[in-house]
N, C-alpha and C positions, 0 to 999 in steps of 0.2 A: 106815582114814582116807583111803587114795587114793580109794577109792569114793564116802568123804563129800564129800569136795575135786570129782570129777569132777563127782558128782553137781548138785552144788552152783552150779557153773560151767552147766554145762546150763542148772539152771535160771535161772539170773542173762541168760543168752545168750537163752532162748524166751522170760521176763518180758519183755523187753526188746523181740521183736518181732523180733531180730533188726537190730536197726538200725543197728548197727555192721558188721553186713556188707552191707546193702543200705541206703546212704542215701538218702532222695528225691534226684528230679532235680531240680537246683535250678531255678528260674523263671528266664525274659529279663528282663532291670533294663525296668519301668516308665518312662516320659517323662516328666516335666515338664510340666505346659500353661502355662508362666509367660505365654505373649503371647496367651493364646485371652480371650476376650470373653464373655459376661458375668463381671465374678468369679465369680459363683458358679459357674463350668466349673472355675476352679482349684479351688476349694474340696470342690470332689466329685470332681476327677480325684486330689486330694491323698488326701483321706478312700478312695480306689477303690487308690490306692496302697497304704497302712499294712494294709488290709486283704489287699492281693497279696501283699506280703511277707511277713506272718502266716500264709500259705496258705489265707486264707479265700475261697475263690474264687467261691462264689457270694455274699459281701458284698460285693466287689470288683467284679461284675458288672451288681452293683445301680445302685454308686456310679458306675462308669463309662456305666451307661442313662444314669443322670439326666443325666451330664457331656453325653453326643453329644445328647441330647434341649435343654438349654439350649443348646450351642452345638457345631452343627451342621457348622461350618467347621474346627473344632479337631481338625487330624490328631493332635495327641499323643491327645487323649483317646479317638479312632478306632480308631488304633493301640494302647492301653492294652486298649481293651474287645477286641479281636479277639484278641489273646496270650490274654484270662483265657478267651475263647469255645476257644478253640486247647487249652487244659490241659485243660476241661472236657469236653472231644469233639465239640465243634456247629462241625464242621469247616465247611460249607457255609455260617454264618450268620460264622466268622469271620474269610472267604473275604472278605464283602461289604465287612466292617468294614476292613481292612486293605487291602484293593483302595483303598478309597477314602483311608483313610489318607496310600496311595501319591500318589493324585490330587493330595491335596490339600498336600503337600509333597514337592513333585518335587526338591529337591536336600535332602534330609535322608536322611544317608548312615544313621543309626543304624535308621530306616521301612525304607530302599529294603534295604539287606545283611541286614537281620533273616532269618534260618532259617525264621518262620512264614512266610513271604510269597512266599519263593525258589518252591515247586511253581506261583505263581501270577503271576511276573514275567515270564514268558515265552510270552505265549498264540502266538505266532508258533511254537511249536514244534506244536501242532496242526494247523497250514494250512500243513505242510510238503506238498510235491506226493510219493505214493508213484510208489516207481519199477516201472515197468510191467515183470514176467518174460517171459521168452524166448516163450512159450506167446502171453502179450497182447498181446506184439509183434506176433506172427505167427501166424495162427490156423492149424491145420493139423497132420497129424501129423507133422512132420517140423521147421516152422518156419520153410519157407522156400515151403511151398504156397501162400499167399494172396499175398505179394506179388507184386510186377512183378518181372522180367527173372529170374524164380527157371527153373528146371531143365522 
């Protein structure tokens, strides 16, 4: 009897795809585009949000693409498209839309504080001057041979 119960439990977990042990990761919340013009942008964005919440990311991408094409100045539509592309693994295209959303909405804390934007939010990190090592500062076998005033 114990074997039958253990087998039934194992099969129940296996059939569920171990969803109890590994639930799908939560998606970041999309933003409503209430102030965007024309009205079709809001309609497409809302449809995309519905698909996004149902984890139908390809359908959400199509709706957000329509929203962006109708309203290229709508930061929320760019953000939602970038978020969706990020989850689909299209990181470079996501980067373009996330940065555009940040440019269009400089005071929007949700966009600027988004974890998906964080890797692109500080471009000055790439331009920091590298410190020279001692051998690069003073070429020579012992470090001081190329400098004036040395021995």
